[in-house]
C-alpha positions in Angstrom: 26.3 -17.3 -27.0 27.9 -14.2 -28.6 30.9 -14.0 -30.8 34.2 -13.2 -29.3 35.9 -9.9 -30.2 39.3 -8.7 -29.3 40.1 -5.0 -28.6 43.3 -3.1 -27.8 43.3 -0.5 -25.0 45.9 1.7 -23.4 46.9 0.2 -20.0 45.5 3.1 -18.1 42.2 3.0 -19.9 41.9 -0.8 -19.4 42.7 -0.4 -15.7 40.0 2.3 -15.3 37.4 0.2 -17.1 38.2 -2.8 -15.0 37.8 -0.7 -11.9 34.4 0.6 -13.1 33.3 -2.9 -14.0 34.3 -4.2 -10.5 32.4 -1.3 -8.8 29.3 -2.3 -10.8 29.7 -6.0 -10.0 30.4 -6.9 -13.5 33.2 -8.7 -15.3 35.3 -6.6 -17.6 33.8 -8.5 -20.6 30.3 -7.8 -19.3 31.0 -4.2 -18.7 32.3 -3.7 -22.2 29.4 -5.7 -23.7 26.9 -3.6 -21.8 28.5 -0.3 -23.0 28.4 -1.4 -26.6 24.8 -2.7 -26.4 23.6 0.5 -24.7 25.2 2.6 -27.5 23.8 0.5 -30.3 20.3 0.5 -28.7 20.4 4.3 -28.2 21.5 4.9 -31.8 18.7 2.6 -33.1 16.1 4.3 -31.0 17.2 7.7 -32.1 17.1 6.6 -35.7 13.6 5.1 -35.4 12.2 8.2 -33.7 13.7 10.4 -36.5 12.2 8.1 -39.1 8.8 8.2 -37.5 8.9 12.0 -37.2 9.9 12.3 -40.9 7.1 10.0 -42.0 4.6 11.8 -39.9 5.7 15.2 -41.2 5.3 14.2 -44.8 2.2 12.0 -44.5 0.2 14.1 -47.0 2.9 14.0 -49.6 3.3 10.3 -49.2 -0.4 9.8 -49.5 -0.6 11.9 -52.6 2.3 9.8 -54.1 1.3 6.3 -53.1 -2.3 6.5 -52.2 -4.2 5.8 -49.0 -2.1 3.0 -47.7 0.6 5.2 -46.1 2.4 2.4 -44.3 2.3 -0.7 -46.5 3.1 -3.9 -44.7 2.5 -2.4 -41.2 -0.5 -3.6 -39.1 -3.3 -1.0 -39.0 -2.7 -0.4 -35.3 0.9 0.6 -35.8 0.0 2.9 -38.7 -2.8 4.5 -36.7 -0.4 5.1 -33.8 2.2 6.7 -36.1 -0.5 9.0 -37.7 -1.9 9.9 -34.2 1.6 10.7 -32.8 2.3 13.0 -35.7 -0.8 15.2 -34.9 
């Protein structure tokens, strides 16, 4: 069970959101929770993609600095995928 959060909305915004929730077959609470979750997941995915691209672009520099184990703590299969995707 999630934690309860209260928000304040202008009446017209709340009415529009309730209408959209109803058209999607969701409760207002479910609609708002879905919007927030989608935004958080999209931001997280964008960050992870950027971080992977950064690591791939600077693999040689990282290897020169820290040695052959470019991805300490990651399973070999994940490290191989990251290296292959950069190529």
